[in-house]
C-alpha positions as CSV (number, residue, x, y, z in Angstrom):
1,M,51.5,15.3,-10.6
2,A,49.1,18.1,-11.8
3,K,49.9,17.2,-14.8
4,A,49.2,13.7,-14.4
5,I,45.6,13.9,-12.9
6,L,44.8,16.8,-15.7
7,E,45.4,14.2,-18.3
8,S,43.2,11.6,-16.4
9,E,40.2,13.9,-15.6
10,N,40.7,14.8,-19.9
11,Q,40.2,11.3,-20.2
12,Q,37.0,10.6,-17.8
13,I,35.2,13.5,-19.8
14,L,35.6,12.3,-22.7
15,K,34.3,8.4,-21.8
16,R,31.6,10.4,-20.3
17,Y,30.8,12.5,-23.3
18,R,31.2,9.3,-25.6
19,N,29.2,7.6,-23.8
20,L,26.4,9.5,-24.1
21,L,27.0,9.6,-27.8
22,R,26.4,5.9,-26.8
23,L,23.4,6.1,-25.2
24,W,21.5,8.7,-27.2
25,K,21.7,7.6,-30.9
26,P,21.8,10.6,-32.9
27,K,19.4,10.0,-36.1
28,N,21.0,12.7,-38.3
29,P,24.5,14.0,-39.0
30,E,22.6,17.5,-37.8
31,D,22.2,16.9,-34.4
32,R,25.5,14.9,-33.6
33,K,27.3,18.2,-35.2
34,I,25.0,20.9,-32.8
35,V,25.1,18.0,-29.3
36,R,28.8,18.1,-30.0
37,K,28.8,22.3,-30.4
38,A,27.0,22.4,-27.0
39,F,29.2,20.3,-25.7
40,R,32.7,21.7,-26.4
41,L,30.7,25.5,-25.4
42,A,30.0,23.7,-22.1
43,L,33.5,22.2,-21.3
44,E,34.5,26.1,-22.6
45,A,32.4,27.8,-20.2
46,H,33.2,25.9,-17.1
47,R,36.9,25.0,-17.9
48,D,37.8,26.4,-14.8
49,M,34.7,25.9,-12.1
50,R,34.7,22.6,-9.3
51,R,31.9,20.9,-8.0
52,K,31.7,20.7,-4.5
53,S,33.6,17.7,-4.3
54,G,36.4,18.6,-5.9
55,E,35.2,16.9,-9.7
56,P,35.7,19.2,-12.9
57,Y,32.2,20.7,-13.3
58,I,31.1,19.5,-16.5
59,F,30.7,16.7,-15.0
60,H,27.4,17.5,-14.1
61,P,25.9,18.8,-17.2
62,L,27.3,15.8,-18.5
63,G,25.8,13.6,-15.7
64,V,22.0,15.5,-16.3
65,A,22.5,15.1,-20.2
66,T,23.0,11.0,-19.9
67,I,19.7,11.1,-17.4
68,C,17.5,12.7,-20.0
69,V,18.7,10.3,-22.6
70,E,18.6,7.4,-20.8
71,E,16.2,7.7,-18.2
72,I,13.7,9.9,-19.6
73,G,14.4,9.3,-23.6
74,L,14.3,12.8,-24.7
75,G,15.7,14.4,-27.6
76,T,17.8,16.5,-29.6
77,T,17.0,20.0,-28.2
78,S,16.7,18.1,-24.4
79,V,20.6,17.0,-24.6
80,V,21.7,21.0,-26.1
81,C,19.5,21.8,-22.9
82,A,20.9,20.0,-20.4
83,L,24.5,20.7,-21.4
84,L,24.3,24.5,-21.0
85,H,21.7,24.2,-18.4
86,D,23.8,26.3,-16.1
87,V,26.1,28.8,-18.8
88,V,24.3,31.6,-19.0
89,E,23.6,31.5,-14.7
90,D,27.3,30.1,-14.0
91,T,29.4,31.9,-16.7
92,E,30.1,34.5,-18.8
93,Y,28.3,34.0,-21.5
94,S,24.7,35.4,-22.0
95,L,20.9,34.1,-23.6
96,E,21.5,36.0,-26.2
97,D,24.8,34.2,-27.3
98,I,22.8,30.9,-26.9
99,R,19.9,32.2,-28.9
100,G,22.5,33.3,-31.6
101,L,23.8,30.1,-31.7
102,F,20.8,27.3,-30.8
103,G,17.8,29.3,-31.6
104,E,14.3,30.5,-30.0
105,K,14.0,27.7,-28.6
106,V,17.0,26.2,-26.8
107,A,17.3,30.2,-25.5
108,S,13.8,29.8,-23.8
109,I,14.2,26.2,-22.1
110,I,17.9,27.6,-20.9
111,D,16.0,30.8,-19.4
112,A,13.0,28.9,-18.0
113,L,16.1,26.8,-16.4
114,T,17.9,29.6,-15.3
115,K,14.9,30.9,-13.5
116,I,14.1,27.9,-11.7
117,K,17.5,28.1,-10.4
118,G,17.3,31.2,-8.9
119,I,14.2,29.8,-7.3
120,F,15.9,26.9,-5.8
121,D,19.4,29.2,-5.6
122,Q,21.0,26.7,-2.5
123,S,22.0,29.5,-1.1
124,T,18.6,30.4,-0.1
125,T,16.9,29.2,3.0
126,S,13.3,27.7,1.5
127,I,11.2,27.3,-1.5
128,H,8.7,30.6,-1.2
129,A,5.3,30.2,-1.9
130,E,5.3,32.9,-5.2
131,N,8.7,31.2,-6.1
132,F,6.8,27.7,-5.8
133,K,3.8,29.0,-8.2
134,R,6.0,30.2,-11.1
135,L,8.1,27.2,-11.0
136,L,4.6,25.5,-11.6
137,L,4.2,28.3,-14.6
138,T,7.0,26.9,-16.6
139,L,4.7,23.6,-17.2
140,S,2.2,25.2,-19.1
141,D,5.3,26.6,-21.4
142,D,7.3,23.2,-21.7
143,V,7.2,19.9,-20.1
144,R,11.0,19.4,-21.4
145,V,11.7,21.9,-18.8
146,I,10.6,20.4,-15.8
147,L,12.2,16.8,-16.7
148,I,15.5,18.6,-17.2
149,K,15.3,19.8,-13.9
150,L,14.2,16.7,-12.5
151,A,17.3,15.1,-13.9
152,D,19.2,17.6,-12.7
153,R,18.0,17.0,-9.4
154,L,18.4,13.2,-9.5
155,H,22.2,13.9,-10.5
156,N,22.4,16.8,-7.6
157,M,20.9,13.9,-5.0
158,R,23.1,11.3,-6.2
159,T,26.2,13.7,-5.8
160,L,25.0,15.0,-2.2
161,D,27.7,13.6,0.2
162,A,30.1,16.3,-0.5
163,L,27.4,19.2,1.0
164,P,27.3,20.4,4.7
165,A,24.5,18.2,6.5
166,E,21.7,21.6,6.6
167,K,22.4,21.9,3.0
168,Q,21.7,18.1,1.7
169,L,18.2,18.0,4.8
170,K,16.8,21.3,2.7
171,I,17.5,20.2,-0.5
172,S,16.5,16.1,0.5
173,S,13.2,18.2,1.8
174,E,12.5,20.1,-1.3
175,T,12.8,16.6,-3.0
176,T,10.6,15.0,-0.9
177,I,8.1,17.4,-0.8
178,L,8.1,18.7,-4.0
179,Y,10.2,16.7,-6.9
180,A,9.2,13.3,-6.1
181,P,5.5,14.0,-6.9
182,L,6.4,15.8,-9.6
183,A,8.1,12.3,-10.9
184,H,5.5,10.9,-9.9
185,R,2.5,12.8,-11.7
186,L,4.8,12.6,-15.2
187,G,5.3,8.8,-15.2
188,L,8.5,8.8,-14.0
189,H,8.1,5.5,-12.0
190,A,11.7,4.7,-11.5
191,I,13.7,8.8,-10.8
192,K,10.5,9.3,-8.6
193,S,11.6,6.2,-6.7
194,E,15.5,6.7,-6.2
195,L,14.6,10.8,-5.2
196,E,12.8,9.5,-2.9
197,D,15.3,6.9,-1.6
198,L,17.8,9.5,-1.6
199,A,16.0,11.9,0.3
200,L,15.6,9.4,3.3
201,K,19.3,8.6,2.8
202,Y,19.8,11.5,4.1
203,T,17.1,12.5,6.4
204,E,16.7,9.3,8.4
205,P,20.4,7.5,7.4
206,E,20.3,4.9,10.1
207,I,16.5,3.7,8.7
208,Y,18.6,3.7,4.8
209,K,21.7,2.5,6.5
210,T,19.2,-0.6,8.5
211,L,16.8,-1.7,5.0
212,V,19.9,-1.5,2.6
213,G,21.7,-4.2,4.9
214,K,18.4,-6.0,5.3
215,I,17.6,-6.1,1.7
216,R,21.3,-7.5,0.7
217,S,21.8,-9.5,3.2
218,S,18.2,-11.6,1.9
219,A,19.0,-11.1,-1.9
220,R,20.2,-14.4,-3.0
221,E,17.3,-16.3,-1.2
222,R,14.9,-13.7,-3.2
223,S,16.2,-14.7,-6.2
224,R,15.7,-18.6,-5.1
225,F,11.9,-17.8,-4.8
226,V,11.6,-15.9,-7.7
227,S,13.4,-19.0,-10.0
228,K,10.9,-21.0,-8.5
229,F,7.8,-18.9,-8.8
230,I,8.2,-18.4,-12.8
231,F,9.7,-21.7,-14.2
232,P,6.2,-22.9,-14.6
233,I,4.8,-19.4,-16.0
234,R,7.9,-19.0,-17.8
235,K,6.5,-22.4,-20.0
236,D,3.6,-21.8,-21.0
237,L,4.4,-18.3,-22.2
238,I,6.7,-20.3,-24.7
239,Q,4.3,-23.0,-25.6
240,Q,1.5,-20.2,-26.2
241,D,4.0,-18.3,-29.0
242,F,4.4,-14.7,-26.9
243,K,8.2,-12.9,-26.8
244,F,8.4,-11.9,-23.3
245,T,10.8,-11.5,-20.6
246,I,10.1,-11.3,-17.0
247,K,12.2,-9.9,-14.5
248,A,11.3,-9.7,-10.1
249,R,11.5,-5.5,-9.7
250,E,12.5,-4.6,-5.8
251,K,10.4,-1.7,-4.2
252,S,12.3,1.0,-3.4
253,I,13.8,1.8,0.3
254,A,11.1,4.3,1.0
255,A,8.2,2.9,-0.3
256,I,8.9,-0.4,2.1
257,W,9.9,2.2,4.8
258,Q,6.0,3.4,4.5
259,K,4.7,-0.2,4.5
260,M,6.3,-0.4,7.6
261,K,5.5,2.2,9.7
262,K,1.5,2.3,7.9
263,K,1.3,-1.6,9.0
264,E,3.6,-1.5,11.9
265,V,5.9,-4.7,11.1
266,P,9.0,-5.1,10.9
267,F,11.2,-5.5,7.9
268,E,10.9,-9.3,8.1
269,E,7.1,-9.6,7.6
270,I,7.1,-7.0,4.5
271,Y,6.5,-10.0,2.0
272,D,5.7,-8.4,-0.9
273,I,9.5,-6.2,-1.2
274,F,9.7,-6.9,-5.3
275,A,7.2,-7.8,-7.5
276,I,7.5,-10.3,-10.7
277,R,6.7,-8.2,-14.0
278,I,5.7,-9.6,-16.9
279,V,6.8,-7.1,-20.6
280,I,4.6,-8.8,-23.8
281,D,6.4,-7.6,-27.2
282,T,3.2,-7.5,-28.7
283,P,1.5,-4.9,-31.6
284,I,-0.6,-2.0,-29.7
285,E,-4.2,-3.4,-31.5
286,S,-4.1,-6.4,-29.1
287,E,-2.4,-5.2,-26.5
288,K,-5.5,-5.4,-23.6
289,S,-6.7,-9.1,-25.0
290,D,-2.9,-10.3,-24.6
291,C,-2.3,-8.9,-21.4
292,W,-5.6,-11.2,-20.1
293,K,-4.4,-14.1,-21.9
294,V,-1.0,-13.6,-19.7
295,Y,-3.1,-13.0,-16.7
296,S,-5.3,-16.4,-17.0
297,I,-1.5,-18.2,-17.5
298,V,-0.8,-17.3,-14.4
299,T,-4.0,-17.9,-12.4
300,D,-4.0,-21.2,-13.7
301,Y,-0.7,-22.3,-11.2
302,Y,-1.2,-19.3,-8.5
303,L,-4.5,-18.6,-6.5
304,P,-5.2,-15.2,-6.7
305,N,-6.6,-12.4,-4.3
306,M,-9.5,-10.8,-6.4
307,D,-9.4,-7.5,-4.0
308,R,-6.1,-6.9,-5.0
309,L,-7.0,-7.0,-8.7
310,R,-6.0,-3.1,-10.4
311,D,-7.0,-2.9,-13.9
312,W,-5.3,0.0,-15.7
313,I,-5.3,-1.2,-18.6
314,S,-9.2,0.1,-19.0
315,I,-8.9,2.6,-16.9
316,P,-4.7,4.1,-17.2
317,K,-3.8,5.7,-14.4
318,A,-4.0,9.6,-14.4
319,N,0.2,9.6,-15.0
320,G,-0.1,7.4,-18.2
321,Y,0.8,4.4,-16.5
322,E,-1.1,1.2,-18.0
323,A,-1.0,-2.4,-16.0
324,L,-2.8,-5.6,-14.9
325,H,-1.8,-5.9,-11.1
326,T,-2.7,-9.3,-9.3
327,T,-1.5,-10.8,-6.3
328,V,-1.5,-14.2,-6.4
329,M,-0.8,-16.8,-3.2
330,G,2.9,-18.2,-4.1
331,H,4.7,-22.1,-3.4
332,T,5.8,-20.5,0.2
333,G,2.1,-19.5,1.2
334,H,3.7,-15.9,0.8
335,W,1.4,-13.4,-1.2
336,V,3.1,-12.0,-4.3
337,E,2.2,-9.3,-6.7
338,I,2.2,-9.8,-10.8
339,Q,2.4,-6.6,-12.9
340,I,1.5,-7.8,-16.7
341,R,2.3,-4.9,-19.5
342,S,3.4,-4.5,-23.0
343,K,6.3,-3.6,-24.0
344,R,5.0,0.1,-25.0
345,M,3.2,-0.1,-21.4
346,D,6.7,-0.7,-19.8
347,E,8.6,2.5,-21.2
348,V,5.8,4.3,-20.6
349,A,5.7,3.3,-17.0
350,E,9.5,3.7,-16.5
351,R,10.3,7.2,-19.1
352,G,6.7,8.8,-18.7
353,Y,5.4,12.0,-20.4
354,A,8.6,11.8,-23.2
355,A,7.2,8.1,-24.0
356,H,3.9,8.5,-24.1
357,W,4.2,11.6,-26.5
358,K,6.1,9.2,-28.7
359,Y,3.4,7.2,-29.0
360,K,0.8,9.6,-28.6
361,E,2.5,11.0,-32.1
362,S,2.8,7.8,-33.6
363,F,0.1,5.5,-32.8
364,N,-2.6,9.0,-31.6
365,I,-3.3,7.1,-28.2
366,S,-4.9,9.9,-25.8
367,S,-4.5,9.5,-22.4
368,K,-5.8,11.1,-18.8
369,L,-2.2,12.6,-18.5
370,D,-3.4,15.2,-21.8
371,N,-5.5,16.6,-19.2
372,W,-3.0,17.1,-16.7
373,L,-1.5,19.9,-17.4
374,D,-4.9,21.9,-18.0
375,R,-5.6,20.8,-14.3
376,I,-2.1,22.5,-13.2
377,K,-3.1,25.9,-15.5
378,E,-6.2,25.6,-13.5
379,M,-4.7,25.9,-10.1
380,I,-2.1,28.5,-11.2
381,E,-5.4,30.6,-12.7
382,S,-7.4,30.5,-9.2
383,P,-8.6,33.8,-7.9
384,D,-7.3,32.9,-4.9
385,A,-4.1,35.0,-3.9
386,D,-2.9,32.8,-0.8
387,A,-0.3,31.6,-2.0
388,I,0.4,29.3,0.8
389,S,-2.9,27.5,0.6
390,F,-2.0,26.9,-3.3
391,I,0.8,25.1,-2.2
392,D,-1.3,22.6,0.1
393,D,-3.9,22.4,-3.7
394,V,-1.3,21.8,-5.5
395,K,0.8,19.3,-2.8
396,G,-2.2,17.1,-2.6
397,F,-3.4,17.2,-6.2
398,F,0.5,15.6,-6.6
399,F,0.1,12.9,-4.0
400,L,-3.4,11.8,-4.3
401,D,-4.4,9.1,-6.4
402,E,-7.6,8.9,-8.6
403,I,-10.9,7.5,-9.1
404,S,-13.3,7.9,-11.9
405,V,-17.0,8.5,-11.2
406,F,-19.7,8.7,-13.3
407,T,-22.8,11.1,-14.5
408,P,-26.3,9.3,-14.7
409,S,-25.4,9.9,-18.9
410,G,-22.4,7.7,-17.9
411,E,-19.8,10.7,-19.0
412,M,-17.0,9.6,-16.8
413,R,-15.3,12.6,-14.7
414,I,-11.4,11.7,-12.8
415,L,-11.8,12.8,-9.3
416,P,-9.1,12.9,-6.8
417,A,-9.1,10.2,-4.4
418,S,-11.5,11.3,-1.5
419,S,-13.7,13.7,-3.3
420,T,-17.0,14.2,-2.3
421,V,-20.4,14.5,-4.1
422,L,-19.8,18.5,-3.7
423,D,-16.7,18.1,-5.5
424,F,-17.9,16.2,-8.3
425,A,-21.0,19.3,-8.5
426,Y,-18.1,21.4,-8.5
427,A,-16.5,19.2,-11.1
428,I,-19.6,19.8,-13.5
429,H,-20.1,23.1,-13.3
430,S,-19.7,26.5,-10.5
431,E,-23.0,27.0,-10.8
432,I,-24.1,22.9,-10.2
433,G,-21.7,23.1,-7.2
434,N,-23.2,26.4,-5.0
435,N,-26.8,24.9,-5.5
436,C,-25.8,21.8,-4.5
437,I,-28.0,19.9,-1.4
438,G,-27.2,16.7,-2.1
439,A,-27.1,13.6,-4.4
440,K,-28.0,10.4,-5.3
441,V,-25.0,8.0,-5.6
442,D,-25.7,4.6,-7.3
443,K,-29.5,6.4,-6.5
444,K,-29.2,6.4,-2.9
445,L,-29.6,9.9,-1.6
446,V,-26.5,10.7,0.3
447,P,-25.5,14.4,1.9
448,I,-22.7,16.7,-0.3
449,N,-19.9,15.8,2.0
450,H,-20.7,11.9,1.6
451,P,-17.3,10.6,0.2
452,L,-16.9,9.0,-3.2
453,K,-15.7,5.4,-4.4
454,N,-14.2,4.2,-7.7
455,G,-17.0,3.4,-10.2
456,Q,-20.1,4.9,-8.5
457,Q,-22.6,6.8,-10.5
458,V,-23.8,10.3,-9.2
459,E,-26.8,12.6,-9.9
460,V,-26.0,15.5,-7.9
461,I,-29.3,17.6,-6.5
462,T,-29.2,21.1,-6.5
463,S,-32.0,23.8,-5.2
464,N,-32.1,27.3,-6.1
465,K,-31.6,28.9,-2.5
466,Q,-28.5,26.9,-1.6
467,M,-25.6,28.9,-1.2
468,P,-22.3,27.6,-0.4
469,K,-20.9,28.7,3.3
470,E,-17.7,28.6,5.3
471,E,-18.0,24.7,6.6
472,W,-18.2,23.9,2.7
473,L,-14.2,24.2,2.9
474,T,-13.7,21.5,4.9
475,Y,-16.1,19.1,2.8
476,V,-14.2,19.3,-0.2
477,V,-10.7,18.3,-1.4
478,T,-10.4,19.5,-5.3
479,T,-9.0,23.2,-5.9
480,R,-11.6,23.8,-8.0
481,A,-14.1,23.5,-5.5
482,K,-12.2,25.4,-2.9
483,S,-11.8,28.2,-5.4
484,N,-15.2,28.6,-6.1
485,I,-16.6,28.5,-2.6
486,K,-13.8,31.0,-1.5
487,Q,-15.5,33.3,-4.6
488,A,-19.1,32.7,-3.6
489,I,-18.1,33.3,-0.2
490,K,-16.8,36.8,-0.6
491,E,-18.9,37.7,-3.4
492,E,-22.0,37.0,-0.3
493,K,-19.3,38.5,2.1
494,R,-19.3,41.9,0.5
495,N,-23.1,41.9,-0.1
496,F,-23.0,42.9,3.2
497,S,-20.3,45.2,3.7
498,K,-22.3,48.4,3.4
499,P,-24.8,47.7,5.7
500,G,-22.0,45.9,8.3
501,R,-20.0,49.3,8.1
502,E,-23.0,51.5,8.2
503,K,-24.4,49.5,11.6
504,L,-20.3,49.5,13.0
505,E,-20.5,53.3,12.3
506,K,-23.8,54.2,14.4
507,W,-22.3,52.0,17.0
508,F,-18.4,54.0,16.8
509,K,-20.7,57.0,17.2
510,E,-22.5,55.8,20.5
511,F,-19.6,55.9,22.1
512,S,-17.9,58.7,20.9
513,V,-14.9,56.9,18.8
514,D,-13.9,58.4,15.1
515,F,-14.9,56.3,12.5
516,K,-11.9,57.0,10.7
517,P,-9.4,54.5,9.1
518,Q,-6.5,54.3,11.9
519,Q,-9.6,53.7,14.7
520,I,-11.0,51.1,12.1
521,K,-7.8,49.3,11.6
522,Q,-7.3,48.9,15.0
523,F,-11.0,47.4,15.9
524,Q,-10.0,44.8,13.1
525,T,-6.6,44.3,14.2
526,I,-7.6,43.5,17.7
527,N,-10.7,41.4,17.2
528,N,-8.5,39.1,14.2
529,F,-10.2,40.0,10.9
530,P,-7.7,39.8,8.5
531,T,-9.7,42.4,5.9
532,L,-12.5,45.1,6.7
533,V,-15.0,42.9,4.5
534,D,-14.8,40.0,7.3
535,L,-15.0,43.1,9.6
536,Y,-18.3,44.7,8.3
537,Y,-19.8,40.7,7.2
538,S,-19.7,39.9,10.8
539,V,-20.7,43.0,12.3
540,A,-24.0,42.8,9.5
541,T,-24.7,39.7,10.8
542,D,-24.0,40.3,14.7
543,K,-20.7,37.8,15.3
544,I,-19.5,41.5,16.5
545,G,-22.2,43.3,18.9
546,L,-22.4,46.7,20.7
547,K,-20.0,45.1,23.8
548,D,-17.4,44.5,21.6
549,V,-17.1,48.3,20.5
550,K,-17.7,49.7,24.0
551,I,-14.6,47.7,25.6
552,F,-12.8,49.1,22.5
553,A,-13.7,52.2,22.9
554,A,-13.0,52.1,27.0
555,S,-9.3,51.1,26.7
556,N,-9.2,53.2,23.2
557,Y,-9.6,56.6,25.1
558,R,-7.4,54.7,27.9
559,N,-4.4,54.7,25.9
560,G,-4.8,51.1,26.9
561,W,-6.0,49.2,23.6
562,I,-2.6,48.1,23.2
563,N,-3.2,46.1,26.2
564,Y,-6.3,44.3,25.3
565,V,-3.9,43.5,22.0
566,S,-1.7,42.0,24.1
567,R,-4.1,39.7,26.0
568,S,-6.3,39.1,23.4
569,V,-2.8,37.4,21.3
570,K,-2.0,35.8,24.4
571,K,-5.5,34.5,24.7
572,N,-5.4,33.2,21.1
573,K,-2.2,31.7,21.5
574,E,-3.3,29.5,24.5
575,I,-5.4,27.4,22.4
576,L,-3.3,26.8,19.7
577,P,-3.4,22.5,19.7
578,H,0.3,22.8,18.6
579,E,1.2,25.2,21.6
580,A,-0.9,23.1,24.5
581,D,0.9,19.9,23.8
582,S,4.6,21.8,23.6
583,R,7.1,22.3,26.6
584,F,8.5,25.2,26.9
585,M,12.0,25.0,28.4
586,D,15.0,27.5,29.2
587,Q,18.2,25.6,29.7
588,D,21.9,25.9,29.1
589,E,22.9,26.2,25.5
590,S,25.5,23.7,25.8
591,E,23.0,20.5,25.4
592,F,23.8,21.4,21.7
593,N,26.0,20.9,19.0
594,F,25.7,24.0,16.3
595,V,26.3,23.9,13.2
596,E,26.0,27.1,12.5
597,E,27.3,28.8,15.9
598,N,25.8,32.7,16.2
599,I,22.1,29.9,16.6
600,Q,23.8,30.0,20.4
601,G,22.8,33.4,21.1
602,D,19.7,33.0,19.9
603,V,18.6,30.1,22.4
604,A,20.1,31.3,25.1
605,R,18.2,34.0,25.1
606,F,15.3,32.6,23.8
607,G,15.2,29.5,25.3
608,Y,13.9,25.9,22.7
609,Q,10.9,24.2,22.7
610,V,10.4,20.1,22.2
611,S,7.9,19.7,19.1
612,A,4.7,17.8,19.6
613,C,4.2,17.1,16.6
614,C,7.3,14.5,16.7
615,N,8.4,14.0,20.0
616,P,12.1,14.3,19.6
617,I,14.8,12.9,22.4
618,P,18.2,13.4,23.3
619,G,20.2,11.1,20.4
620,D,17.7,11.7,17.6
621,E,18.4,12.9,14.7
622,A,17.3,16.1,15.1
623,I,16.7,20.1,13.4
624,G,16.0,23.4,15.1
625,L,13.6,25.4,13.3
626,I,13.9,28.6,14.2
627,P,10.4,31.2,12.7
628,S,12.0,34.4,13.7
629,E,14.5,36.7,15.5
630,K,13.0,36.4,19.2
631,S,11.2,33.3,19.2
632,P,12.3,30.0,21.1
633,M,13.7,27.0,18.2
634,M,11.4,24.2,17.9
635,I,13.0,21.3,17.8
636,H,11.6,18.5,15.0
637,R,13.4,15.2,14.1
638,T,14.3,14.7,10.6
639,N,11.9,12.8,9.1
640,C,9.1,15.0,10.5
641,A,6.6,15.8,7.5
642,K,5.6,19.3,9.6
643,A,9.3,20.1,9.9
644,L,10.3,19.1,6.1
645,D,7.2,21.1,4.7
646,M,8.3,24.6,7.0
647,I,11.9,23.7,5.4
648,S,10.6,24.4,2.1
649,Q,8.2,26.2,2.1
650,D,8.0,29.5,4.7
651,G,11.5,30.7,4.8
652,T,12.4,29.2,8.3
653,R,16.1,29.1,9.4
654,F,16.8,25.9,10.7
655,V,19.8,24.1,11.4
656,K,21.5,20.5,12.3
657,L,21.4,19.2,15.5
658,N,23.3,16.7,17.5
659,W,21.6,16.5,20.4
660,T,23.2,15.4,23.4
661,N,21.9,14.0,26.4
662,N,21.2,15.6,29.8
663,E,20.7,13.1,32.4
664,F,18.4,15.9,34.4
665,I,15.3,16.2,31.9
666,S,13.2,13.4,31.6
667,F,11.4,14.2,27.7
668,L,8.0,12.3,26.6
669,T,7.8,9.2,24.1
670,G,5.1,7.0,23.2
671,I,5.3,2.8,22.9
672,R,2.9,0.5,21.1
673,I,3.1,-2.2,22.7
674,S,0.6,-5.6,21.2
675,G,0.9,-9.3,21.5
676,I,-1.2,-12.4,22.8
677,D,-3.1,-11.8,26.0
678,K,-1.8,-13.1,29.5
679,K,-2.6,-12.7,33.5
680,G,0.2,-10.4,34.6
681,L,1.1,-8.5,31.4
682,I,0.6,-5.0,33.0
683,N,2.8,-5.7,36.3
684,E,5.3,-7.2,34.2
685,I,5.6,-3.8,31.9
686,T,5.3,-1.8,34.5
687,R,8.2,-3.7,36.5
688,I,10.4,-3.4,33.9
689,I,9.7,0.4,33.2
690,S,9.0,1.6,37.1
691,N,11.4,-0.5,38.8
692,E,13.8,-1.8,36.2
693,L,14.9,1.0,34.4
694,N,13.8,3.4,36.8
695,L,11.3,5.5,34.5
696,N,8.3,7.6,35.0
697,I,5.3,6.3,33.2
698,Q,2.6,9.3,31.7
699,A,-0.5,7.4,31.1
700,F,-0.8,3.9,30.1
701,T,-4.1,2.3,28.2
702,I,-3.9,-1.1,27.2
703,Q,-7.3,-3.5,26.1
704,A,-7.9,-6.6,25.4
705,E,-10.0,-8.8,23.0
706,N,-10.5,-12.1,21.9
707,G,-7.1,-12.8,23.2
708,I,-4.7,-10.4,21.8
709,T,-3.8,-7.1,23.5
710,E,-3.0,-3.7,22.4
711,G,-1.9,-0.6,24.7
712,Q,0.0,2.2,24.4
713,I,2.6,3.9,27.1
714,R,3.8,7.2,27.4
715,L,6.8,7.8,29.3
716,F,9.9,10.1,30.2
717,V,13.2,8.8,28.9
718,R,16.0,10.7,28.9
719,D,17.4,9.7,25.5
720,N,16.8,7.1,22.8
721,S,19.7,4.8,24.1
722,T,17.1,4.4,26.9
723,L,13.8,4.3,24.7
724,N,15.4,1.4,23.2
725,K,16.4,-0.6,26.5
726,V,12.9,-0.3,27.0
727,L,12.3,-1.3,23.5
728,E,13.9,-4.4,23.9
729,K,13.3,-5.3,27.2
730,L,9.6,-5.2,26.7
731,A,9.8,-7.6,23.7
732,D,11.3,-10.4,25.7
733,I,8.6,-10.3,27.2
734,E,7.0,-13.8,26.5
735,G,3.8,-13.1,24.4
736,V,5.0,-9.9,22.9
737,T,4.8,-9.7,19.3
738,S,4.9,-6.5,18.8
739,V,6.6,-2.7,20.3
740,R,7.7,-0.2,18.7
741,R,8.0,3.7,18.9
742,V,5.1,6.2,18.3
743,D,5.3,9.8,18.1
C-alpha cells in the first residue's frame, strides 16, 4: 500500500515538473540543464519533508516556480530561485552550497528570500515595524525577490486550508495589509485580485461563500447578455481588419464586496460585476490611435457615460497600467464597463513589472513604474526613525490612487490622490515646501491645505518668513512632505533647547528641586513628553509653566510623585476616543471557547472589552486581541480593519473565538434603514423592535426629504441571530428598500 502511494506521488511530482517545463519553454539547452539541476537538488533536499496537508513538500517549490513562469512571466534565474527558495532555510544545504552550484546572483536572491521568510515566519505573532522596513529594502536590490515572494505567498494562500484557524487569520491579514497592495503596485492585477479573494475567504467565510454562490448561479444569464452585447462590435472589428480578442472578465469577489459596502447595496444591485475587455493585436507605434478607433466603434452602438471615461494610454498609472476604460449603456438598460487595450498593454496589465521590463528593453518604453522603486527608497532612507509611522506611510502609498499635476512651465508631477498644495510644494523642493504660504491653482488663490485634482496647474507662493508648524502634518499625505516637516520642526525645537533648559533649571532651584537627570526624567514622564527636546521647547514657549514645577516639587518631596504619575496616566486614558465608546465587561470566561486554553485564565482575571470600532456581537466571526499580559482582551470582528492592522504590525497576541450567546447580556449594534416616506413608518419600526422582538432601542434618528426616508437605529441585541431577525422583519415593511447593519 505504502509503495503504491509513493509511486503515485512520484508520478505527480514528475507531472508537475513537466508542466513547469511546458509553460516555461526554455530558450536553450543550458537553461534546461540548470533548471533540471535545481529541481533535482530541491527534490533531494526536501525528500523526507511533508506539508501540513500531508503532501510531499516538493509540491510547494514546484507550485511557486509555475506561478513565476505562468502568471508573472519570469525567466531562468527566477525559476531556479523559486525551486530552491526554501532549501537554505529548511534543509542541511548552506548558502555556500548554492553559490558553488548556481553562482552569485542565484545565491544573493536565495539569501534575500531566506531573510524574508525569517521576517514572516509563521511561528511568530506578527510583522514588526522594523522587519517591514527590512523587507522593503530588498526591493531596491532585486525586484525578483519580491516577485518570487509574491508567488510563494499566492501558493501558500491557495493551500491554506490545512492550517489552524488562527494561522489562517494571521496569514490572511498579512496578505491584505502587505502582499495584495505590493502586487497591485507591481502591476500584477490577477495576483492582487486572487490574494484579496483568498484573504476574504478566511476573514469573512460566510460572505465569501454567499458571493461565490451568487456569481455561479448568475453565470448563464451573464453569458447570454455578453454574447448579445458584443455581437455588433465584433462584426465591425472584423470588417475593419482588426486582429482582436473579446472576453468578459468578472470582478474579483473582494472587489464586489467592497463595492457592496461602499454603495450600501445588495449583490443584485451591483451591475458591473464584470467588464468587457477588447484586446487588439497591433504594432506598438499605432497602439494609441487603434485603441481610440475601437472606442469609436463601441460608442457607435452604445451611449457612453462621459464621466466614466478613463484615458490611461496618454497618462499610464504608476504601476505601468495602460488602457482606455469607458462605461456604456447596454441593450438591457444596465451600465457596462469596457476596457480597450493592445496585446502589449494586456500583458503588462496581467504580468506587471516583468512584462513592462521586457517591453522597456525591447522598445525603449519609459513608464512611471520606473520611478516607483526610487520612491520606495526615498521612504526607506527617510530620516524619520518612527517605524510605525513608516508603516502607515507606506501602506497609504501602496493603496492610494495617483493624480497628475502641472507646474506653471508645464512640467508634470505625479502625486498620491488627496495630495494638497503643500505636498506639491515639497515635491518640487524642501525649501519651497518650508516657505509655502499658499498657491494659485488654475489661476485661483488657495491655502496650503487645498486638495489638488487631476490635471490642475499649480503655482506655489512662498515667503522667507514662513516656517513649518506641527499642524502641517495633518495637511499632507506624501512621505517626502511629512519627513521634511518633521525634520524642520525638530531643528526649530532644538533652537529652543538651551533657553528652555536654563528656564527649567531656574524654576527647579526656586522650589529646591535638584536639577539632576533623574528628576528631569521624572518631570518629563509625568508631563508626557517623548523627548527632552520636546520638554525644553514647551518650557521655552510657555506651554509648561511655573505651576507645573510647583506641583511636581510638592508631590516629589512628599514621596508622592508616583501617585501623581498614576493620576496623570489615568486622566489621559479617560479622554482616548476608542476607550470612551468601549464597554468593559467582567464576564464569566465560559462564554468563550478558545483556541488557546491558556487565554482562559487571562480573561478570568482581567475580563474582556468589546471593541467600539466594529461593535462585534455574539455569533459574529470574532477574534480576541491581547495587547499585554495584564490587559483585558479586546474583541473584534474578523473583518475589522483596525484588528487586521494590529495583527499584522505590532506583535499583539490574538486568538480565534467561538463567541457563544449569553441571554443575560445585550450588545450595542447599529442599523441603517432607507425607503419611501410614508405615514406611520416610525411607529411600525418601533413596534417591531420594542414590542414584537422585545429589544431596547438606545437611539433612533430619521429624516425624510423629497419623499425618501433615511434612518439610523442603535439598539441592544443578544447575538447576530437576533439582529438578523430584526433585519428581516424591518425589510418586510412596505416601502422599505434597504436595511443593513452598520458599525
